[in-house]
KOLPA-128269 format. One record per residue (C-alpha): residue number from 0; residue in one letter; x, y, z. Coordinates in nm, 4 decimals. Layout:
N
k_r_c1_c2_c3
NUM_A_X_Y_Z .
...
***
This chain:
572
k_r_c1_c2_c3
0_M_-2.0418_-2.5653_-2.6256 .
1_T_-2.3904_-2.4646_-2.5187 .
2_D_-2.4183_-2.1248_-2.3314 .
3_R_-2.5908_-2.2124_-2.0062 .
4_Q_-2.6016_-1.8338_-1.8815 .
5_R_-2.9587_-1.7266_-1.9102 .
6_P_-3.0580_-1.3769_-1.9920 .
7_G_-3.0846_-1.1635_-1.6722 .
8_P_-3.3540_-0.9186_-1.5656 .
9_L_-3.1524_-0.5950_-1.6315 .
10_P_-3.2786_-0.3855_-1.9304 .
11_A_-2.9534_-0.3756_-2.1090 .
12_H_-3.1339_-0.2605_-2.4212 .
13_R_-3.1527_0.0876_-2.2637 .
14_Y_-2.7571_0.1402_-2.2963 .
15_R_-2.5351_0.1894_-2.5808 .
16_P_-2.1613_0.1130_-2.6090 .
17_P_-1.9473_0.4346_-2.5889 .
18_A_-1.7961_0.5827_-2.9195 .
19_T_-1.4412_0.4950_-3.0059 .
20_V_-1.1728_0.6563_-3.2268 .
21_E_-1.0257_0.4700_-3.5208 .
22_L_-0.6686_0.4241_-3.4372 .
23_P_-0.5423_0.0947_-3.6166 .
24_D_-0.1838_0.1918_-3.5886 .
25_R_-0.2109_0.2788_-3.2220 .
26_T_0.1537_0.2596_-3.0590 .
27_W_0.0710_0.2752_-2.6786 .
28_P_0.0365_-0.1140_-2.6304 .
29_S_0.4045_-0.1722_-2.7149 .
30_R_0.5365_0.1112_-2.4863 .
31_T_0.6589_0.0774_-2.1370 .
32_A_0.6701_0.3362_-1.8556 .
33_R_0.9982_0.4607_-1.7827 .
34_T_0.9521_0.7766_-1.5759 .
35_A_0.6742_0.9152_-1.3642 .
36_P_0.4429_1.1804_-1.5193 .
37_R_0.3661_1.5165_-1.3710 .
38_W_0.1031_1.5010_-1.1011 .
39_L_-0.1805_1.7364_-0.9978 .
40_S_-0.3627_1.6796_-0.6753 .
41_T_-0.7097_1.8008_-0.6821 .
42_D_-0.7925_1.6745_-0.3330 .
43_L_-0.8797_2.0256_-0.2328 .
44_R_-1.1170_2.1125_-0.5231 .
45_D_-1.2686_1.7968_-0.6963 .
46_G_-1.1983_1.5788_-0.4025 .
47_N_-1.3391_1.8343_-0.1476 .
48_Q_-1.6737_1.9175_-0.3485 .
49_A_-1.7589_1.5391_-0.3285 .
50_L_-1.7193_1.5086_0.0629 .
51_I_-2.0362_1.4633_0.2834 .
52_D_-1.8761_1.7253_0.5094 .
53_P_-1.6716_1.9517_0.3022 .
54_M_-1.3357_2.0568_0.4485 .
55_G_-1.3207_2.4020_0.6452 .
56_P_-1.0190_2.6149_0.6277 .
57_T_-0.8271_2.4170_0.8910 .
58_R_-0.8684_2.0795_0.7507 .
59_K_-0.8025_2.2279_0.4035 .
60_R_-0.4717_2.3756_0.5255 .
61_R_-0.3762_2.0655_0.6779 .
62_M_-0.4308_1.8742_0.3679 .
63_F_-0.2488_2.1282_0.1478 .
64_D_0.0445_2.1026_0.3972 .
65_L_0.0456_1.7213_0.3593 .
66_L_0.0419_1.7362_-0.0187 .
67_V_0.3377_1.9933_-0.0212 .
68_A_0.5198_1.7755_0.2337 .
69_M_0.4794_1.4684_-0.0051 .
70_G_0.6333_1.6561_-0.2786 .
71_Y_0.3456_1.7392_-0.5081 .
72_K_0.4353_2.0372_-0.7168 .
73_E_0.0845_2.1098_-0.8705 .
74_I_-0.2166_2.1374_-0.6442 .
75_E_-0.5592_2.2473_-0.7472 .
76_V_-0.6693_2.4380_-0.4386 .
77_G_-1.0191_2.5475_-0.5109 .
78_F_-1.3098_2.6846_-0.7011 .
79_P_-1.2626_3.0433_-0.5647 .
80_A_-1.5720_3.1863_-0.7609 .
81_A_-1.8094_2.9173_-0.6278 .
82_S_-1.8000_3.0255_-0.2780 .
83_R_-1.6606_3.2814_-0.0221 .
84_A_-1.4949_2.9982_0.1694 .
85_D_-1.3094_2.8759_-0.1313 .
86_F_-1.2002_3.2198_-0.2320 .
87_D_-1.0905_3.2947_0.1273 .
88_F_-0.8923_2.9800_0.1566 .
89_V_-0.6940_3.0599_-0.1669 .
90_R_-0.6418_3.4129_-0.0394 .
91_S_-0.5185_3.2802_0.3121 .
92_L_-0.2464_3.0605_0.1203 .
93_V_-0.1090_3.3473_-0.0754 .
94_E_-0.1254_3.6007_0.2174 .
95_D_0.0334_3.3672_0.4756 .
96_G_0.3222_3.2713_0.2262 .
97_A_0.2243_2.9160_0.2496 .
98_I_0.2918_2.8248_-0.1053 .
99_P_0.6594_2.7215_-0.1818 .
100_E_0.8277_2.8926_-0.4715 .
101_D_0.8489_2.5606_-0.6604 .
102_V_0.4854_2.4751_-0.6075 .
103_T_0.1932_2.5834_-0.8634 .
104_V_-0.1498_2.6313_-0.7180 .
105_S_-0.4378_2.5715_-0.9581 .
106_V_-0.7895_2.7292_-0.9374 .
107_L_-1.0810_2.6243_-1.1349 .
108_T_-1.3445_2.8375_-1.3123 .
109_Q_-1.6395_2.8016_-1.5570 .
110_A_-1.6055_2.9987_-1.8805 .
111_R_-1.8067_3.3085_-1.7403 .
112_E_-1.6542_3.6459_-1.7367 .
113_E_-1.7592_3.7312_-1.3704 .
114_L_-1.6373_3.4079_-1.2488 .
115_I_-1.3005_3.4138_-1.4237 .
116_A_-1.2562_3.7951_-1.2920 .
117_R_-1.3143_3.6471_-0.9471 .
118_T_-1.0744_3.3546_-0.9995 .
119_V_-0.7857_3.5537_-1.1335 .
120_E_-0.8267_3.7988_-0.8254 .
121_S_-0.7928_3.5041_-0.5914 .
122_V_-0.4277_3.4174_-0.7102 .
123_A_-0.3002_3.7727_-0.7084 .
124_G_0.0550_3.7495_-0.5498 .
125_A_0.0827_3.3841_-0.5594 .
126_P_0.4378_3.2906_-0.6883 .
127_R_0.3062_3.0333_-0.9278 .
128_A_-0.0645_2.9861_-1.0388 .
129_T_-0.2633_2.8219_-1.3054 .
130_V_-0.6172_2.9206_-1.3982 .
131_H_-0.8117_2.6082_-1.5153 .
132_L_-1.0848_2.6975_-1.7550 .
133_Y_-1.3408_2.4428_-1.8528 .
134_N_-1.6745_2.4002_-2.0570 .
135_A_-1.8663_2.0846_-2.1392 .
136_T_-1.8247_1.9682_-2.4939 .
137_S_-2.0250_1.6547_-2.5353 .
138_P_-2.3176_1.6261_-2.7717 .
139_L_-2.5507_1.5427_-2.4795 .
140_F_-2.4418_1.8457_-2.2933 .
141_R_-2.4553_2.0772_-2.5937 .
142_Q_-2.8099_1.9584_-2.6787 .
143_V_-2.9679_1.8987_-2.3322 .
144_V_-2.7835_2.1296_-2.0933 .
145_F_-2.6687_2.4333_-2.2970 .
146_D_-2.8846_2.4131_-2.6151 .
147_T_-2.6039_2.5063_-2.8373 .
148_D_-2.4030_2.3706_-3.1413 .
149_R_-2.0256_2.3240_-3.2032 .
150_A_-1.9673_2.6960_-3.2960 .
151_G_-2.1388_2.8009_-2.9910 .
152_C_-1.9487_2.5686_-2.7584 .
153_T_-1.6247_2.6717_-2.9173 .
154_A_-1.7193_3.0424_-2.8765 .
155_I_-1.7637_2.9881_-2.5063 .
156_A_-1.4102_2.8490_-2.4624 .
157_V_-1.2563_3.1061_-2.6965 .
158_E_-1.4033_3.3919_-2.5133 .
159_G_-1.3339_3.2406_-2.1564 .
160_T_-0.9686_3.2162_-2.2620 .
161_R_-0.9745_3.5725_-2.3655 .
162_H_-1.1176_3.6876_-2.0487 .
163_V_-0.8643_3.4897_-1.8416 .
164_M_-0.5910_3.6771_-2.0318 .
165_A_-0.7366_4.0086_-1.9922 .
166_Y_-0.8162_3.9761_-1.6366 .
167_A_-0.4516_3.8526_-1.5596 .
168_E_-0.3173_4.1529_-1.7424 .
169_K_-0.5368_4.3814_-1.5382 .
170_T_-0.5154_4.2023_-1.1975 .
171_L_-0.1766_4.0209_-1.1543 .
172_G_0.1637_4.1802_-1.1034 .
173_P_0.4966_4.0530_-1.2026 .
174_E_0.5455_3.8375_-0.8917 .
175_T_0.2864_3.5938_-1.0157 .
176_D_0.3784_3.3518_-1.2832 .
177_L_0.0445_3.2630_-1.4424 .
178_G_-0.0184_2.9449_-1.6369 .
179_F_-0.3492_2.8296_-1.8267 .
180_E_-0.5227_2.5032_-1.8551 .
181_Y_-0.8286_2.4243_-2.0581 .
182_S_-1.0425_2.1270_-2.0256 .
183_P_-1.3171_2.0113_-2.2793 .
184_E_-1.5166_1.8601_-2.0046 .
185_L_-1.6578_1.5109_-2.0843 .
186_F_-1.3902_1.4650_-2.3513 .
187_T_-1.4382_1.0896_-2.3532 .
188_D_-1.7917_1.1503_-2.4828 .
189_T_-1.6942_1.4257_-2.7182 .
190_E_-1.6348_1.3724_-3.0801 .
191_S_-1.2489_1.3617_-3.1162 .
192_D_-1.2463_1.5804_-3.4146 .
193_F_-1.4450_1.8403_-3.2173 .
194_A_-1.2299_1.7985_-2.9028 .
195_L_-0.9351_1.8639_-3.1330 .
196_E_-1.1123_2.1755_-3.2924 .
197_I_-1.1961_2.3426_-2.9726 .
198_C_-0.8441_2.2889_-2.8053 .
199_E_-0.6953_2.4362_-3.1246 .
200_A_-0.9214_2.7476_-3.1060 .
201_V_-0.8284_2.8002_-2.7473 .
202_M_-0.4498_2.7686_-2.8448 .
203_D_-0.5066_3.0128_-3.1112 .
204_V_-0.5900_3.2733_-2.8413 .
205_W_-0.3454_3.1510_-2.5751 .
206_Q_-0.0653_3.1298_-2.8338 .
207_P_0.1721_2.8588_-2.6581 .
208_G_0.5211_2.8656_-2.7613 .
209_P_0.8652_2.8532_-2.6127 .
210_D_0.8412_2.9494_-2.2404 .
211_R_0.4593_2.9774_-2.2734 .
212_E_0.3007_2.6373_-2.2055 .
213_I_-0.0559_2.5503_-2.2339 .
214_I_-0.2252_2.2577_-2.0154 .
215_L_-0.4735_2.0864_-2.2271 .
216_N_-0.6464_1.8564_-1.9880 .
217_L_-0.8662_1.5475_-2.1373 .
218_P_-1.0989_1.4470_-1.8584 .
219_A_-1.2901_1.1119_-1.8378 .
220_T_-1.5414_1.3133_-1.6478 .
221_V_-1.7805_1.0121_-1.6367 .
222_E_-1.5861_0.6859_-1.6997 .
223_R_-1.7887_0.5016_-1.9593 .
224_A_-1.5397_0.3101_-2.1729 .
225_T_-1.2696_0.0545_-2.1337 .
226_P_-0.9148_0.1862_-2.0545 .
227_N_-0.7854_0.1085_-2.4090 .
228_V_-1.0553_0.3178_-2.5470 .
229_Y_-0.9281_0.6186_-2.3368 .
230_A_-0.5649_0.5417_-2.4207 .
231_D_-0.6768_0.5378_-2.8102 .
232_Q_-0.8298_0.8977_-2.7690 .
233_V_-0.5436_1.0280_-2.5851 .
234_E_-0.3066_0.9061_-2.8545 .
235_W_-0.5294_1.0441_-3.1322 .
236_M_-0.5256_1.3859_-2.9615 .
237_S_-0.1471_1.3772_-2.9033 .
238_R_-0.0711_1.2992_-3.2627 .
239_H_-0.3128_1.5771_-3.4028 .
240_L_-0.2540_1.8611_-3.1784 .
241_S_-0.0548_2.1414_-3.3481 .
242_R_0.2144_2.3242_-3.1287 .
243_R_0.2311_1.9775_-2.9413 .
244_A_0.5953_2.0705_-2.7968 .
245_W_0.4494_2.3386_-2.5956 .
246_V_0.1412_2.1539_-2.4806 .
247_C_0.1300_1.9513_-2.1423 .
248_L_-0.1277_1.6963_-2.2265 .
249_S_-0.3033_1.6120_-1.9046 .
250_V_-0.5528_1.3446_-1.8162 .
251_H_-0.8342_1.3460_-1.5482 .
252_P_-0.9894_0.9915_-1.5110 .
253_H_-1.2834_0.9171_-1.2784 .
254_N_-1.3396_0.5681_-1.1711 .
255_D_-1.7225_0.4946_-1.2605 .
256_R_-1.6216_0.1751_-1.4224 .
257_G_-1.3507_0.0894_-1.1541 .
258_T_-1.0717_0.1106_-1.3910 .
259_A_-0.9525_0.4724_-1.3497 .
260_V_-0.5948_0.3567_-1.2481 .
261_A_-0.5547_0.1503_-1.5643 .
262_A_-0.7036_0.4155_-1.7743 .
263_A_-0.4502_0.6666_-1.6297 .
264_E_-0.1561_0.4168_-1.6777 .
265_L_-0.2586_0.3365_-2.0423 .
266_A_-0.3130_0.7147_-2.1228 .
267_V_0.0485_0.8051_-1.9999 .
268_L_0.1607_0.5237_-2.2402 .
269_A_-0.0383_0.7069_-2.5122 .
270_G_0.1233_1.0277_-2.4590 .
271_A_-0.0203_1.2232_-2.1579 .
272_D_0.2313_1.4165_-1.9654 .
273_R_0.0379_1.4733_-1.6515 .
274_V_-0.2250_1.2924_-1.4290 .
275_E_-0.4818_1.4846_-1.2244 .
276_G_-0.6214_1.2799_-0.9282 .
277_C_-0.6795_1.2471_-0.5500 .
278_L_-0.5085_1.0737_-0.2527 .
279_F_-0.6786_0.7293_-0.2189 .
280_G_-0.9047_0.7953_-0.5110 .
281_Q_-1.1510_1.0424_-0.3323 .
282_G_-1.3967_1.2130_-0.5408 .
283_E_-1.7419_1.2421_-0.6848 .
284_R_-1.9377_0.9269_-0.7375 .
285_T_-1.6792_0.6389_-0.7470 .
286_G_-1.3840_0.8953_-0.7003 .
287_N_-1.1058_1.0368_-0.9033 .
288_V_-0.8160_0.8395_-1.0137 .
289_D_-0.5958_0.7182_-0.6990 .
290_L_-0.2676_0.9051_-0.6890 .
291_V_-0.1381_0.6722_-0.4161 .
292_T_-0.1965_0.3571_-0.6125 .
293_L_-0.0551_0.5127_-0.9421 .
294_G_0.2531_0.6390_-0.7680 .
295_L_0.3328_0.3066_-0.5745 .
296_N_0.2549_0.1064_-0.8950 .
297_L_0.5549_0.2980_-1.0583 .
298_F_0.7665_0.2346_-0.7368 .
299_S_0.6899_-0.1455_-0.7484 .
300_H_0.8501_-0.1508_-1.0944 .
301_G_1.1568_0.0428_-1.0074 .
302_I_1.0346_0.3909_-1.1063 .
303_D_1.0736_0.6910_-0.8717 .
304_P_0.7136_0.8328_-0.8529 .
305_R_0.8886_1.1624_-0.7315 .
306_V_0.6293_1.1813_-0.4374 .
307_D_0.7175_1.0711_-0.0655 .
308_F_0.5137_0.7560_0.0202 .
309_S_0.7567_0.6465_0.2982 .
310_R_0.5160_0.7288_0.5731 .
311_I_0.1998_0.5802_0.4208 .
312_D_0.0233_0.5372_0.7497 .
313_E_0.0708_0.9012_0.8375 .
314_V_-0.0537_0.9966_0.5003 .
315_R_-0.3701_0.7898_0.5242 .
316_R_-0.4330_0.9134_0.8769 .
317_V_-0.4254_1.2711_0.7820 .
318_A_-0.6312_1.2170_0.4671 .
319_E_-0.8931_1.0299_0.6631 .
320_E_-0.9092_1.3069_0.9300 .
321_C_-0.9382_1.5856_0.6503 .
322_T_-1.1917_1.4063_0.4399 .
323_Q_-1.3941_1.2204_0.7297 .
324_L_-1.3813_0.9212_0.4881 .
325_P_-1.2225_0.5917_0.5725 .
326_V_-0.9437_0.4280_0.3492 .
327_P_-1.0740_0.0693_0.3018 .
328_P_-0.8447_-0.2045_0.4820 .
329_R_-0.7927_-0.3716_0.1279 .
330_H_-0.6976_-0.0387_-0.0257 .
331_P_-0.3802_-0.1020_-0.2432 .
332_Y_-0.0694_-0.0299_-0.0672 .
333_A_-0.2220_0.1762_0.2127 .
334_G_-0.5073_-0.0409_0.3719 .
335_D_-0.4601_-0.2049_0.7148 .
336_L_-0.4573_-0.5538_0.5535 .
337_V_-0.2791_-0.5165_0.2299 .
338_Y_0.0489_-0.6607_0.3566 .
339_T_-0.1279_-0.9159_0.5765 .
340_A_-0.1672_-1.2871_0.4894 .
341_F_-0.4024_-1.5141_0.6740 .
342_S_-0.3870_-1.7977_0.4205 .
343_G_-0.1561_-2.0841_0.5373 .
344_S_0.0003_-2.1424_0.1974 .
345_H_0.0571_-1.7551_0.1655 .
346_Q_0.2069_-1.7348_0.4976 .
347_D_0.4438_-2.0297_0.4242 .
348_A_0.5463_-1.8684_0.0907 .
349_I_0.6009_-1.5239_0.2638 .
350_A_0.8059_-1.6687_0.5479 .
351_K_1.0390_-1.8624_0.3055 .
352_G_1.0812_-1.5486_0.1017 .
353_F_1.2121_-1.3572_0.4253 .
354_A_1.4320_-1.6389_0.5162 .
355_A_1.5820_-1.6432_0.1612 .
356_M_1.6407_-1.2821_0.1765 .
357_E_1.8247_-1.3124_0.5042 .
358_R_2.0548_-1.6018_0.3563 .
359_T_2.1299_-1.3900_0.0647 .
360_A_2.2145_-1.0715_0.2963 .
361_A_2.4292_-1.3026_0.5110 .
362_A_2.6174_-1.4691_0.2056 .
363_T_2.6915_-1.1307_0.0187 .
364_G_2.7475_-0.9138_0.3217 .
365_T_2.4672_-0.6799_0.1901 .
366_P_2.2082_-0.5258_0.4296 .
367_V_1.8715_-0.6918_0.3569 .
368_E_1.7208_-0.3494_0.2726 .
369_R_1.9666_-0.2840_-0.0253 .
370_L_1.8910_-0.6273_-0.1942 .
371_P_1.6351_-0.6511_-0.4678 .
372_W_1.3147_-0.7237_-0.3277 .
373_A_1.1910_-1.0859_-0.3759 .
374_V_0.9322_-1.2109_-0.1245 .
375_P_0.6213_-1.4040_-0.2648 .
376_Y_0.2974_-1.2132_-0.2440 .
377_L_0.4363_-0.8756_-0.1411 .
378_P_0.4800_-0.6600_-0.4444 .
379_I_0.6803_-0.4110_-0.2331 .
380_D_0.8730_-0.4233_0.1089 .
381_P_0.6232_-0.2887_0.3701 .
382_R_0.8967_-0.1110_0.5237 .
383_D_0.9709_0.1095_0.2278 .
384_V_0.6392_0.2750_0.3050 .
385_G_0.6878_0.2846_0.6702 .
386_R_0.5145_-0.0307_0.7795 .
387_S_0.6716_-0.2940_1.0042 .
388_Y_0.6631_-0.6591_0.9404 .
389_E_0.4547_-0.7198_1.2513 .
390_A_0.1281_-0.7497_1.0621 .
391_V_0.2506_-0.9222_0.7537 .
392_I_0.1425_-1.2477_0.8706 .
393_R_-0.1628_-1.2673_1.0950 .
394_V_-0.3402_-1.5964_1.2245 .
395_N_-0.6848_-1.7077_1.2111 .
396_S_-0.8708_-2.0283_1.1309 .
397_Q_-0.7384_-2.0110_0.7688 .
398_S_-0.3676_-1.9948_0.8668 .
399_G_-0.1261_-2.2703_0.8837 .
400_K_0.2079_-2.3631_1.0267 .
401_G_0.4004_-2.1161_0.8307 .
402_G_0.1887_-1.8075_0.9725 .
403_V_0.2422_-1.9381_1.3213 .
404_A_0.6134_-1.9914_1.2911 .
405_H_0.6550_-1.6543_1.1192 .
406_V_0.4959_-1.4710_1.4177 .
407_L_0.7193_-1.6491_1.6596 .
408_R_1.0383_-1.5963_1.4254 .
409_T_0.9686_-1.2180_1.4095 .
410_E_0.8292_-1.1446_1.7424 .
411_H_1.0604_-1.3842_1.9558 .
412_R_1.3303_-1.4981_1.7099 .
413_L_1.2507_-1.8607_1.7492 .
414_R_1.3287_-2.0750_1.4304 .
415_L_1.0961_-2.3547_1.4804 .
416_P_1.1963_-2.6943_1.3071 .
417_R_0.9340_-2.7914_1.0602 .
418_R_0.7559_-3.0641_1.2465 .
419_L_0.7411_-2.8548_1.5519 .
420_Q_0.5643_-2.5938_1.3394 .
421_I_0.3174_-2.8594_1.2412 .
422_E_0.2561_-2.9681_1.5985 .
423_F_0.2177_-2.6174_1.7462 .
424_S_0.0008_-2.4957_1.4446 .
425_R_-0.2592_-2.7789_1.5625 .
426_V_-0.2608_-2.6106_1.9111 .
427_I_-0.3440_-2.2830_1.7481 .
428_Q_-0.6084_-2.4382_1.5262 .
429_S_-0.7602_-2.5786_1.8027 .
430_H_-0.7858_-2.2276_1.9670 .
431_T_-0.9324_-2.0641_1.6374 .
432_D_-1.1823_-2.3540_1.5886 .
433_A_-1.3112_-2.2944_1.9354 .
434_A_-1.2915_-1.9254_1.9745 .
435_G_-1.2988_-1.7950_1.6093 .
436_G_-1.1446_-1.4762_1.4924 .
437_E_-0.7867_-1.3814_1.4786 .
438_V_-0.5177_-1.4910_1.7199 .
439_T_-0.2959_-1.2139_1.8080 .
440_P_0.0947_-1.2525_1.8499 .
441_A_0.0493_-1.2047_2.2248 .
442_E_-0.1991_-1.4938_2.2412 .
443_I_0.0137_-1.7106_2.0089 .
444_W_0.3134_-1.6512_2.2693 .
445_A_0.0891_-1.7172_2.5545 .
446_A_-0.0136_-2.0420_2.4095 .
447_F_0.3406_-2.1402_2.3080 .
448_T_0.4673_-2.0676_2.6725 .
449_A_0.1837_-2.2581_2.8315 .
450_E_0.2592_-2.5588_2.5959 .
451_Y_0.6249_-2.5620_2.5922 .
452_L_0.7734_-2.3398_2.8628 .
453_P_0.5371_-2.3990_3.1668 .
454_G_0.6502_-2.3484_3.5231 .
455_P_0.6892_-2.6238_3.7827 .
456_A_0.3796_-2.8508_3.7690 .
457_P_0.2527_-3.0973_4.0331 .
458_G_0.1900_-3.4852_3.9728 .
459_A_0.3809_-3.7575_3.8256 .
460_S_0.4731_-3.5659_3.5178 .
461_G_0.5929_-3.2627_3.7269 .
462_L_0.9440_-3.2879_3.6251 .
463_E_1.1562_-2.9771_3.7043 .
464_L_1.5207_-2.9233_3.6467 .
465_L_1.7093_-2.7711_3.9333 .
466_T_2.0807_-2.7976_3.8786 .
467_H_2.3083_-2.9864_3.6505 .
468_H_2.6826_-3.0766_3.6367 .
469_L_2.8575_-3.1857_3.3261 .
470_L_3.1929_-3.3745_3.2994 .
471_T_3.3473_-3.4997_2.9725 .
472_E_3.5324_-3.8127_3.0082 .
473_P_3.8568_-3.9293_2.8430 .
474_D_3.6756_-4.1164_2.5625 .
475_G_3.4824_-3.8052_2.4826 .
476_R_3.1479_-3.9173_2.6290 .
477_V_2.9670_-3.6981_2.8622 .
478_A_2.8803_-3.7674_3.2326 .
479_L_2.5839_-3.5713_3.3443 .
480_T_2.4610_-3.5312_3.7112 .
481_V_2.1191_-3.3496_3.7619 .
482_R_1.9193_-3.2429_4.0392 .
483_V_1.5414_-3.2601_3.9594 .
484_R_1.2054_-3.2464_4.1377 .
485_L_1.0047_-3.5285_4.0228 .
486_A_0.6441_-3.6132_4.1477 .
487_G_0.7153_-3.3528_4.4316 .
488_A_1.0408_-3.5116_4.5486 .
489_V_1.3982_-3.3693_4.4895 .
490_R_1.6229_-3.6588_4.3243 .
491_E_1.9740_-3.6885_4.1844 .
492_L_1.9902_-3.8548_3.8514 .
493_T_2.3053_-3.9415_3.6553 .
494_G_2.3621_-4.0559_3.2967 .
495_T_2.6382_-4.1051_3.0286 .
496_G_2.5884_-4.0461_2.6738 .
497_T_2.7350_-3.8888_2.3318 .
498_G_2.6211_-3.5386_2.4525 .
499_P_2.4178_-3.3661_2.7323 .
500_V_2.0878_-3.4496_2.5559 .
501_D_2.1726_-3.8257_2.5261 .
502_A_2.3110_-3.8337_2.8686 .
503_F_1.9913_-3.6681_3.0221 .
504_A_1.7682_-3.9135_2.8155 .
505_R_1.9479_-4.2025_2.9762 .
506_A_1.9263_-4.0466_3.3229 .
507_L_1.5504_-4.0054_3.2908 .
508_A_1.4992_-4.3409_3.1513 .
509_G_1.6772_-4.4735_3.4874 .
510_A_1.4041_-4.2805_3.6706 .
511_G_1.1070_-4.4308_3.4869 .
512_L_1.0693_-4.1690_3.2246 .
513_P_1.1967_-4.3265_2.9224 .
514_L_1.2658_-4.1120_2.6128 .
515_R_1.3886_-4.1594_2.2607 .
516_V_1.5475_-3.8626_2.0997 .
517_L_1.4336_-3.8354_1.7307 .
518_D_1.5478_-3.4744_1.6421 .
519_Y_1.7358_-3.1888_1.8029 .
520_A_1.8111_-2.8242_1.6815 .
521_E_1.9354_-2.5153_1.8588 .
522_H_2.0308_-2.1563_1.7649 .
523_A_2.1120_-1.8196_1.9388 .
524_L_1.8366_-1.5779_1.9778 .
525_A_2.0684_-1.2863_1.9457 .
526_S_2.4335_-1.1842_1.9428 .
527_G_2.6497_-1.0519_2.2095 .
528_G_2.7640_-1.1440_2.5521 .
529_D_2.4090_-1.1678_2.7037 .
530_A_2.2598_-1.3612_2.4213 .
531_R_2.0164_-1.6425_2.4957 .
532_A_1.9979_-1.9759_2.3073 .
533_A_1.6803_-2.1798_2.2178 .
534_A_1.7017_-2.5624_2.1983 .
535_Y_1.4283_-2.7912_2.0420 .
536_V_1.4120_-3.1708_2.0923 .
537_E_1.1613_-3.4230_1.9599 .
538_C_1.1052_-3.7210_2.1817 .
539_E_0.9259_-4.0484_2.1371 .
540_A_0.7843_-4.2821_2.4326 .
541_D_0.5376_-4.5632_2.4077 .
542_G_0.4352_-4.4722_2.0737 .
543_R_0.3746_-4.0951_2.1496 .
544_T_0.5925_-3.8324_1.9987 .
545_A_0.6180_-3.4714_2.1282 .
546_W_0.8423_-3.1610_2.1046 .
547_G_1.0067_-2.9837_2.3905 .
548_V_1.1586_-2.6287_2.3882 .
549_G_1.4029_-2.4873_2.6179 .
550_I_1.5256_-2.1166_2.6214 .
551_D_1.8293_-2.0145_2.8400 .
552_A_2.1441_-1.8050_2.8440 .
553_N_2.3469_-2.1284_2.8910 .
554_L_2.3146_-2.3531_2.5728 .
555_V_2.3412_-2.6769_2.7841 .
556_R_2.0650_-2.5821_3.0380 .
557_A_1.8533_-2.4738_2.7321 .
558_S_1.9023_-2.8180_2.5902 .
559_L_1.8155_-2.9937_2.9114 .
560_A_1.5136_-2.7678_2.9697 .
561_A_1.3911_-2.8793_2.6195 .
562_M_1.4260_-3.2338_2.7323 .
563_V_1.2250_-3.1562_3.0602 .
564_S_0.9544_-2.9885_2.8286 .
565_A_0.9303_-3.2992_2.6102 .
566_A_0.9260_-3.5433_2.8713 .
567_R_0.6295_-3.3549_3.0423 .
568_R_0.4337_-3.3551_2.7151 .
569_V_0.4957_-3.7069_2.6104 .
570_H_0.4360_-3.8525_2.9485 .
571_R_0.1344_-3.6294_3.0402 .
***
């Protein structure tokens, strides 16, 4: 086959593919996630330093309280040596007693003695804290930024680790349980053998062992490779690290290629124990990995993420207020439109899925919310994250009968017969074609009421039911007497038939309004003594077909009202 794609104008020759690691016996592709990893939120550090308007102490505290309430147990709260504001915020958390006993706060520092001293000082008195030390290790940074070699780079990390230990011994009391994290920054651009070498040198100083963990964090500081390459790098490190039993292997993916979520998921399969990221993927450039998407991806597979996402709109609102950045409407799980279907075929499938769930619940005596979730196009139940079903199906020019019917079912408990769905969807389609945009549930109901449930109307078709009297004859047939207003005059009509609808059709035919009943359906709108009923009738006259709808507390009157509605529409 001839390749018809012509060369583009971009100078692709200026770029090189990223380095890979040789791992022909990789095992991560055959693994499946079974449990959630440890999480660290870096919203208050990595996320905050990327904001157009960085958070002040009030917004920072609100974000911290949100993260604690959601259940995050490891939270990076700042870069205390970088600014007085960051230092003061960390101190306020400690001095206000805002850090729960089971939450570990983390503080980041470069590998410079004066910065390390200030950083350790910031967490004095915290119940649990981690000092996170980093230095850049990639060839580009060694050569261009720091003008050093491997040995010099390793010396920076080793001396930094010694300073952390020395200042911790000098500054911290027994009330603070101190942990240590080291990151070879730009890990994914660093030679794997050197990343291992420098991590081993750091461990030689820290001496991890039983009850003395070290966190080794492998950041994709700039995402340059495909997720499978990152997974290979992580698995290679996990295999080759000594003292692996006392290492918490952490990953910190960024989203420059738009694949941070996939990279994190594959990295966990490859051996990572912990993931660092931000709510909704906030962060520098294209952002950190999205903790919300990662957590709810696990949830959608039946795995407890160990974080509370049950009020996702509240989480999103607080995050937006704190960061001053919007969450896109199509953001996975949390966007305004992610549980919304406009397409007619999607709406039809969703509506059928809800109906099937309800039938299963009724047949098994099991509440719907306890059934396994099985609704097309919806990976999770919106109610599980605090959303209602109101916005699951919304109607615009792309919508079909299923969407309109779903809105009437969920908002007004009306179960329209299929052909009535088709008929009314044409009414709504005419509206959207003329006005454009979305049709709200209120507008749909107004159109339905105007079309099928109008009040008294003048003229020849101005039929109105006033009273009725029903009598069952000995042969089982029904004799019906009705008082109606027809063409402005009150008249009494009579008819006999197999039931009220048939009898009324015969009565109307005697008054010059012939109707042939094609279909009929009815149902209760709710249970209880004050429940109303809905009746639907399809009628034909002179080659025209139309549906009528009646709603009343009395089922017979609802049926007769549906006949009046159909007569008005077919004879107008």
